[in-house]
C-alpha positions, 0 to 999 in steps of 0.5 A: 654541176650544181656545185660548179654553178654555185662556184661561178656565182660566188666568184665576185666575192673574191675576185677583187679586180679585173685583170689586165689584157697582159695578165689575161694573155699570160693566162692563155699562155699557161693554156697553150694559147688556144686562141692562136689556132682559131679562126675568130670572128670578133663582135662588139656593139651596144645592141644586136651583138647576139643576134648578129652572132646567131645569124652568122653562125647559122650561115656558117653551119648551112655552109657546112662549117663547125662553129663555136660561139661565145655569147652573153648574157645567159637567160636561164642557165649559164651553159647558153653562153657556150654554143657548139653548132647552135646548141648549149654545151653539154654538162660533161664538156662544161665540168671538164672545162670548169675543172681545168680553169679552176686549177689554172686559176689556183696556179696563177693566183700562187704566182701572184696573179689576181683571181679571174673575174666571172667573165674571165673565167667563163672566157677561159672555159670557152677557149678550153672547150672550143680547143677540144671541138676544133671548130672551123670558125669561132665567134666571139662576142665582147662582154663590155665595151671592146678596147679593154674587154677580156676578149680583146686579147685576141691577136689576129681575128679573121674579121671584126664586126660592130653592131649598132652603137648607142648609150649604155654602160656610160659609167664605164664607156663614156657619156657620149656616143663618140666615146662609147664608139671609140671603145667598140672600135678598140677591137679593130686590128691592123689590116683586118676587115671590118663590118659595121652598122653605119647608120649612126653618123657619130659612131661611124665616124669613129669607127672609120677613123680607127679603121683607116688608121689601121689600114682596115678594109671597111664594110658599112651596112645601112638601112638604105641597103636593106628593104623589107618587101613583105611580112607575115606572122613568121617574119619578114622578106628583105632584100639586101643590096650586096656587092655583085647583086641583091639578095633576098632573105627571110628574117624569122622575126617581127622586130624591125631591128633584126633586118639590119642585124641580119644584113650585118651578118650577111655582109660578114659572111660575104667578106669571110667568103674566100678567106681562110678557105671559107666558101659561103654561097648565097644559098647558105646566106639565105637559109642561115638566116631563115633557120636561125633562132635567138631567144628573147628578141621579140620572141613570141612565147604565147599567141600575142605575147612577146618577150624582148631583151631591150634594156637601154635606150637604143634597144627601147627605141628600136622595140618601140618602132616595132610595137608601133608598126605592129599596133598600127597593123593589128589595131589592138591596145598594148599591154606592157610588162616591164622590169629594169635594172636600177643603173639603166636610164629607165626614165628615158626608156619610159618616156620613149615608150609612153610618148609613142605607144598607145598603152592600155595597162602596165604592170611592173615586176621587181626582178630577182637580182640585186640590180633590179629597180624598185617596182613601185618607183618604176611604176611611178614613172609610168603613172607620171606619163600615162592615165591607164592602170599601172600596177607594181608586183614584188615578183615576176611570177606574180606580174606574169600571172597578172598578165596572162589572166587579164590581158584579153586581146591585147598585144602584150610585150614584156621588155626593159631587161634580159633579167626579166626575160630570163625570169619569164623563160625560166617560169615557162620552163618550170610550168611546162617542163619542156620550154627552153630545156638544155640538152644533157 
């Protein structure tokens, strides 16, 4: 298992370029086109993809269906990317798929094809595993963008889903919302229903223009369709307006942004109901949302300590709204632990936090990745905007120990990067021996 993981980590050293979608389809041809036998929900978007995939898979399981989910990134272990009925794949299936794809990669390379990239390799592994599982439904999350994403070789998805669209990965997807939305809308297929977050006017117009050109039935979900009626320590009660009436769902999260993500998943389930033999009751929708769990998204790992994977401007805006609401209710200062990748627009992310949140203390961690921004530089951005104490640490472990030892009664939030969330969760697992442990 360790050798397979090390092999995957080293792929970037010899995968010089991303394969074309035609080359990826050729690879799937060598596999026997496993995707063509699957009922696939294809999901793209900037923020919320993982949450929507998790909510929808949970709904389908509550309706009695076997599910396979391909998701990214992982927080601790690469097996988290391959979910069968809500659980990460076991070592046996993982290693079997790894060996199969490795052998096919060697054969394809001998025929002149480029070696698969890391994400391509994992995509092939997922399809190999899913072929063996024979799930009733496959939920496939894009890696980056949509139009040119590896997963966009899927030819006939059951439905397409697009979550919120905001500024991220501009070096690849474009410098305007409309350009990024066009990339996301690239997953739409002829006459395939589309469920999408319709709150952003610019992205909505692009998605709807694309959908109309492809004769797709369009199902937008907006904030006005969703009303938060009550909250408690476990989450929030939400009433969603649906075709044929309303539905009350319990969203197990403190994060305001999960209301719209749950709404997108419910609307997707409603559209799927009756397609391809699927029968999904309102009770399955209610129970699916209530019993779902997606780690690292406003996850309370200790009393008053939350991990959130907000790692771009859109995600930080959504997180900030939740922090402001929680701070207003509890009347407690905010202790912030922050880490961020160098290629993110962290100046804007920090400005969003500092301009709206009453922060009492900031600690910045350097993460164990080459992409990590220098902690001292990031700390300087906070010092420009705040008068509270700001301190930089060379490691996540040092920063975490400082937070735990000194936070007192403050509300504590760890945010800025999924790398940061993953390192904290790995640290908790190491120290407790149980937190986040994968099945064998």
